[in-house]
Every structure is written in structure tokens, then in C-alpha cells.
N, C-alpha and C positions, 0 to 999 in steps of 0.2 A: 536348759543352753543358751547357747547368748549366739547372736547372726547378726554381723554388720553389712549392710547391703551401702552399694556406693553407689551416687550418680556421679558420674565422666562427664565432664563439657568436652563439647568438636573445639578440637585446637590445633594450632598448626605456627610452626617457626618463621614467622613472614619477616621478620627481621635479620633471620641466619642465626642466630642463637635464643633467646627465651621466645618461651613457647606463650602462646597468648590464646584467649578462647575468641574463636570466630563464628561467623555463619550466625545463625540464631540463637549461639550460646553469647554471642559478643557481649548484647542487652537479654537474657533470659525472659520472657514475657510471662512463665508458665512454669512450674516446678515439674517435676518427671513423676506424673500420671502413674506411670508402672510401678517405681520404687517405691513411692509414700502408699500404694495399694497395696502390695505384697509384702509392705510392712505390719498395715492394720489386719492381715489374715494370720501373719505370723504372731501377734499380739493375742490375736482371739484364740489360737491354739494355743496358746501358752507360752510361747517362749520370747524371749528376753532380744529386742531388737535396738540397735541402734540405726541410726541413719546420717551415713556423714557425705553431705553435698559440697562434692567440690563443684559443680556448675556454679552454685550460689554463691560459690569461694573465687570462683576468675579462675582454678588452678589446677594444677595435675600434684600437687606436693602434697605427699602423707605426714610428713615428718610432723605434724602438734596430733595424729591421729594413731600412732603409733602404736601405745599403747591401750588404746580400747580395743584395737585387730588384732592385738597379741592375745587380748582375750578371750575371742572368739571361736566358736569350731567351727564355722562356715561363715563364709566371706561369698557374695553375691554382688554381680556386676552387670548393670544391662547394657545391652551394646547396638548397636548402631553402626553400618557401615560408616559414617561421616565422625563419630570419636571413637572407630576400634582402634585407632593407632593410640588414643590417649590410655583409652582401655588397656593393652599390651604395658604399655609405660607405667602405669598405674602396677599392674600384675609383678613387673620386675622391680618395681621400688619394694611393694612388701615379702620376695623373695629376697632379694639384697640384703632385706632387714633382717632375714633370719626366722619371720614368720613360716610355719612351717602349714598354717592351719589350710584346710581343704578351699578351693574356689571354684564357683561356678560362677558359668558367666549365660547369661539367657539374654532374647531379644530376636532381632530379626535377623544381625547379620551372623550370629552365630547358629544361627535355626538350620540356613543356608548351607552353611560351612564349617557343620559341626566335623567331620570325617580329617577335616584340611585341620582346624586349628587341632585337635588330640593329638596328631598327628607330630606336626611341627613344632606345639608347643607345649613341653612336658609339665612347666610351671602353672599350666592350666588343667584343674581335674579333672571337672565337670560343665556338659555342656544341657542345660535343659530347652529343647526345640519348642518350638508352637509356643503355646500359651501354660505360661506357667503355677496358677495360681493352685493348680492339685498338685502337679508334681514337685513344687517345692517345698512343701509341706510333707511329701512321702520321702524325700531328699533326705529333709532332716529325721526322719524318724528312722530312716537306715541307717543312717550316722549314729544313730543312739542303739540297734543291732536289733529294731524290730521288723524291720525286711530286709530282704539283698537287695542290692541295687539293682538287681536284672528284675526286679518286682517294681520298679516307679515308672510311670508312664513317659513318653516323650524324653527320658534321659540318656544320652551319650555318657561312655565314662570309658575311662582305660581300668585294665586287670594289673595283676603287680607285676603279671611276667608281660605290661605294657601292649599287650593286646585290645583296639579300639571294638566295645561294642554299641551297637544302638538300638535302643528298646523300643519295641512298637510306640506307635503314635497312641494319644487317647482321641474321642472326640472332642472336638471342639464346646465351650460351653452352652448349654444349652440360654434363653433369654430368660429362662425361669432363675437357672444358677447365675447367669449376671446382674439380674434386681437382688439376689440374696447376699450378693458381696460386701461386707461391710465399705463405708466412707475412706477414703484414703486418708493415713494418720499426718494430716496438717499440722495436729498439735506437736510435732516433733520438727517441723519446719523454722528455717532460722528467723529470726523477725526482719520482718521488712525489708527484704531483699527482693522478693518475686512481686511484682503490681498487680497482679491477678492469682486464681484460682485453674486450675485443670479438673474438668468432670467429665464424664463417657456417658452417652446415654443411649449411646449403639454400636457394634463392634462389626468393622470390617463391610464390605462395600460391592454394591448388588452386579457389577460392571468388572472390565477389566481392559483397562486401556495401557496399549504397548508398553507406551512407555513411563506405568505409574509400578513404582517398586511397593508400593503398601501388601502389608505381606497376607491377608483376607480376604483377597480377592475373592466376588462369588461367593460369598457365606456371611451376609448382611444376616444380624441376629438386634435386636432392639428392645431397650427396658420398657413397660407400661406407661403410661403417661404420668401416671400419681408415683411411682414407684421412682423417678427422674425428679418428678417435683419435691419430692422426700428427701432426696441426697443432699437438692439445692438448699434447703433447708439446714439440714441437719449439719452441711459442712461449711455454712457461714457463722453455723453456733460455734463447731468447733474449732475455724479459724480465729477468730477472735481479732487483733490486732497485728497478728503475722503476718499479713499482708497488707498493699497500702490502699487495697480497696475490697472489703469482702462483701461488696455487689456486685462487682466484676468478674465474670466467669468466664475462660474460654473450654468450648466445648470440642475435645481434640476428636470427635466421630471424623469417619473419613467424608462421609456426607450428613450433614446434621439432617437437613430435609428431604434423605429420600424417601421416606415415608410419608410424606407431607400431613394426612390428615393427622396423625399421631404428632408430628414436631407444633400444626397448630392445639391439638388438645392439647400438649403439654403448656403452650404460652395461654391459653382459656383458664387452665389451673392454677398457674402463676399469678394469672390479675385475679381471679375467687380469692385464692386466698391471701391478694394485698401482698406480695413479695417483694422487696426492692432489689432487681435485679437486670443490670443489663449483659448480653453476649458478646462475646468474638468465634464465631464461624466460621465454616468453611460451605458453600451451598452450589448447586446447579445453578449453570442458568435456567435450563428446561422449567426447573422447578418454580423460579418467581413468574414466568406466565401464569400460572394460577395465581391470581389476585387475593383471592381469600387466603392463602397462603402468607403473599407481600403486606397486603394490609395487616394481617394478625402477628406479625413478626418483626414490621417498622418500630411501636413503642418500644422495643426491648433490645435494638440493637446498637451493642456500639461500633463494630466496622466487623467487616467480612471480605470471604474472596469468594470470586469464580474462578471457576479453573476453564477459562479461556481456550487457551494452550494455542490455538490457529488462528488466522485471521483469512483462511480460504476454506472452502466446502471438500475438497479434494483432501486436504489434508485433516481437517477434523475427522472424515471418514477415514483417514489411513489408521488413525489411532485409535480411534474403534469409541470416538466421543460422545457418539449419541445424541451430536447436537449439528448445527446448520448455524452459517453469519447471522442469517435474517433472525434467527432464534437470539441470537447473542445481542442481535441490535435491539430486540423486541424489549430484552430482558433489560437492558440498559432505558429505555421508554420506560418500564416499568417500575423502577427505582427512581428515577426525574416526577413520575406522580405520588410514589409514598415518599416522596422526600429524604430518600437514602442513597442517592446515587454516590453524594461525596463521600460516607461511609464504608464504597467498599472497593476493591481492587481487583481488577482481573488481571489476571497472571496467564502471560501470555512465553510461551517458548523457541529461541530462536534457533536455527540450524541441526534438525530431525536430520535422521543418516539419511535421508532419501532429497534432501530441498537442496534446491539451487539459490540461487542470490537474489533471484528472482522472486522466489517463494518465500524467500525470508523476509523481502519487501513487502509484499501483498500484505503478511502479518504487521509490519511495523505500518504500514499506513490506514492499516482497517483497526489497530489499537488507538492510533493517532486520531480518527475518527468519531472513535468514543471518545473520548476524552473532549475533544473540542465539542462536539453535539452534545452531548450528556452529561458532561461534569464528575464523570467515575473518573478512577484514578486507576494507573494502568502499572505492571511489573514486565518488564522484559529481562530474560534470564537464556541465558544460554546453553544448551541442552551440555548434558553432563552424564556421563555414565556411571551408573548404581545402582548396583546389583541388584535383583529383583524383578527386574521387569521383563515384559516380553522381549524388547531389544537389546538389552544386556543382555539375555539367556543365548542368545540369537550370534552375538558376536561371540559369548565364549564357544559354543559350539565351533565357531569359525577357526579359534585360536587366538581369537584379536585381543580377548582380555582374560584375565584369571585372578581371582581370588586375593595371591598376593600382591598382587597392585595396590591393596590398599593397606599395608599393615603397615608403611611408612609415612611418617607426616608428608606433608606436599603434593599428594596426590592431585588434589585441585591444578595444581600446580603443572601439571604433568602433561608435556606437550601432545608423547604418542597416545595416552588419554585419550585427550581431548578430540584429539585428529581419528581415534576409532570410532567415533562418534560422531564429528560435526565434519561434512567432506568440503566445504568453503576453504578455499588459499587464501593465507595471509590478507593478501590484498584485496581482496572479495571482501573479508569480516572488516577491515578497514572504509572501504569504503560501504558501508553496511552502517558504522558506525557514526562517519559523516554525516547519512541523512538521518539519524536518530538526532546526533547536536542538533541540527539544523531543525528537525522537526521540533525539538526540544523547546529551542529558540522561539520560536511562533506560540507555543501551547502560550509560554513565559508570558509573552506580549499580549497574549487577551486578557492577561490578570491571574491566571491561572497560580499555584504555587509550585514550585521545584517540585515538591514531592510528588506531584498529579504525574510525571511520567519517571519510573525509578529504574536504571540500567546502569551496566559496566562492560568494558570492555572484556575480554572471557580471559585469565592471569596466564593461559599457556601463549597465547597471544602478545599479552602488554610486555612480557617478560623475554620472549623469542623473536619476537619480531615487531619492535617497538615501531610507533609509526613511522621517525626518523629515521631508520634502516630503509624502511618499504621506499618512501619519500625519494631516497635518495639514490636510490636504483633506475637503470632505463633500458628500456627494449628486450632483449633478449637475458637478461643478465636479472631481471628481474622475474622470468619464469623460472629461476632456480629454486623460488623458494615455493612455488605452486604444487599441488597434487601432483603424483604423477600424469593421471589421464588427464589432467586437463593441460600441464607440460607439453606432454607428446599430441594433444592435439593443436595447442600451440604454433609448436615448433615445425609442423604438416603444415598448417596453414599457411607459413610463413618463408615456407620454402626451405627453411635450414632444417 
């Protein structure tokens, strides 16, 4: 039995016509671990597998792959909320070409909205919810007649009569089961497209931040140190010359250092085996307060991200981050001590649902302080409503957002969706941006590279409320663009 798996990029029609890759897929840094891991598992069970990596090709067009897809007995596509419109586009192309092979969709977005998807899109036959390693093999066997669809765990499916069923979910894979999985089938990678390889040393996160859409919150499971180091060696041999640097590994764990003792053991085993490797990873600020960890990881660090999120303690507490600005600053001092501050990126969120302009500016000021005093890099991102987070779930319960909003290209630019999360007025947002521009200029005057602070205005505001339009308004006319509650308060204060 032949299975085709597709990697599909995040795209948008920014120019009003041709779709182009955007966000992290504009210049992808590593391959999709999920697709290449599932390919390895399918091969392990005797199935013929073809991986079609549209992300590597920077396209949504499948014309040259139609013959290969036509031969498949099953077509699988991995989906997030960000690439979901492209997934629907690719499914449409497959069906328009007259290909009738069953299509199964997996990933975080279909997991959340399996019922909606199967009712709205009859071109999609199956959804695998949650982890797919076991379910995909059982679905293949069901297609071969060895099982009934109702016996496949995690499977959502549609009967011949059109009724949608959701099978019970299986238990999450244990740490031992994760360690027994094969290395991703990176021998199937297109040559010299990706700069790095992706590996996972743990799955899930022990925490539950309110803004985060990570699917496995409070379900942390990790590989033993020796098992992960074995995987590093295997994948370096397997990848060969298919990536720009096989010595560079992107660890796609939610938090690589969540269990610091385990991570230290990994690094010491790598040192013992003298493996040439450098890592890209995410770490919590609190973990760098353990200097044993900081000292161990520094020699193997290419770059890393610290999810700082807020520049004031009330905001950090409100999102459940489990840290403080004092600890964030202590982390930056530790990074300077071990000479990796310049390899860090502290990520901050602007405009969380409860934030006023002054709250946002607290974050901007704090982020700027870290750049100027410690030489770290910062990323300032405006809050975006992404399904799966506690904040999004709250908006969904209120009827402010729905999964249908993510079916069409351009939801990144959707003004209503943006304003459902960020409650500042357009004028306030431009005032914040002006301060960021000025701060960035001052940082550049100190000799730091422009990349030390990355930011951009929210696309919905740029498109619908450009600075020129805001600047040209005066007095009460400017109030018309404000959020209703702000406008009402302002009108009362002026007696209008």
C-alpha cells in the first residue's frame, strides 16, 4: 500500500493575487518533524511512502506531483491553524484533479475542530486527533480491511450515510514509546533546501500559559538522555549532505530545558562522545538562573528563544508565566556571564486582551532595557488570536471568534479578528509604534545591529488605519476610529 504525505506551507495572497509563503515558512529553518517522523513509522511497518514537501518548494501547487498522488491509497496532510487555508487549497486541487484517494488530516487545528471540518468539508475523509503515530498505522490497516474504522483510536470519520463519528482517544505516548520511535526519514528530504534538521527530545509542556496554543500542555514526557543523543548521531548520518549543516540541530521541544538535569545529562553525553553539534532551542528564563545549566549549554548554543512575553509582573502573573521581570533580568545577566546573550532572542507580546497603552509601553521599556544593558535581542509581536489557547477559548465562548475565521487566506490581516484580541485604538497603536521606532533608533546609535530589536505594526492596522489617515484627523473626528468604549468615555469627557 502506498501512502503520500504532504508538507504544506503557511501562505497568504499579500499581493492580492499569487499566494506566497509567509511567517516562518517564508524562509523555513528546518523540515516538518511530524511528516518525516510519520514517514519513518509507515516504512517501519512495511508501507511505501512518498513525501511531497511543498514547504521546501515554497508553493501550494501540486501539478507535478499529481501522478504520484494518483497512485496513493491514502493521502495525509499535517495542519496547524496557520497553514489551514493552504491545506484546504491543496485538498481542493487533489479533488479537482479527479483523485479519489482518501484524505486524512492531522495536527493541532484538525484536532480542535474535527467535527466542524468533517461536516463542512466532504472532500476530507478522516481526521486523526491528538498524536498520530499509532492511529495512522491502524487507519492504513483499516483501509486494507484488517480493522473497522470504529476500532481506530483518535479517528474522526464519516460513514457512507454522512454521519460523523469520533472514536475514543488513546492515551498519550509514554516516554518509553517516544524513545522507541524511529528517527525521522530525513533521507527523503529535498537536497540542500533546509539549513538545519529538527529533532524532539520531549513532548508537551508542564505549564499552561493562557496565550499559548501548544497542544500538550501539562503533559510533559521526555526521552532519556542517551536515547536523544543516539538520535542525534543517527540523524546526522542519515541526513548526509541534504541540509546546509548537519551539525546544526533545531530542538523543537516546547521547552528544551524544562528538566534541567536531563538536559545537562544530554550535553555531557554529547561532550563524552565528542559529537560535533550546535543547537537551536527554546528555554525558560528561570532555567538560566541555574548556572550549572547555563554553563553546560553555552558551548553548544547556536541561538535560542526565551519566552519573556510581558515587561511587568502583573501581566506575567496574569498569563501564568511563572516568572517575574526581576528573574528575566537576572537571566539576561547570566547570559552575559556565559557569553551567549548575543545568541538569545527574548520574545514579547504586545496588546494582550486586558492591556492598556501604558501596559504595552511597560513591556516596550523593559524590552529596550534588556537590549541596552545586556546585549540580548528582542522580538516585539502584537497579540494574535490563535486557536487552542485559553484566551482564544474564552473569546470562542463569548461568540467573538469561530473556527471558520481561519478557513480563508488573509486572516492575519483580518481587522475584526485582530480587534477581538487587542483592545487598543488605532491611534494608541501608532503611538506605541512611534515610541518603538524612536527606541530602535537610539539602540542603533549605541552600535547594536538593527536586528537587535525586531518588530512591525499589526497588518490589520497598517491596511485599515494607515498612519497618514490617523494623522489627518483632528478632534472628535479622530474619536470615530476608537474602540466604542474609549470613544464613549472621550465624548463624555468633552461634553459632546
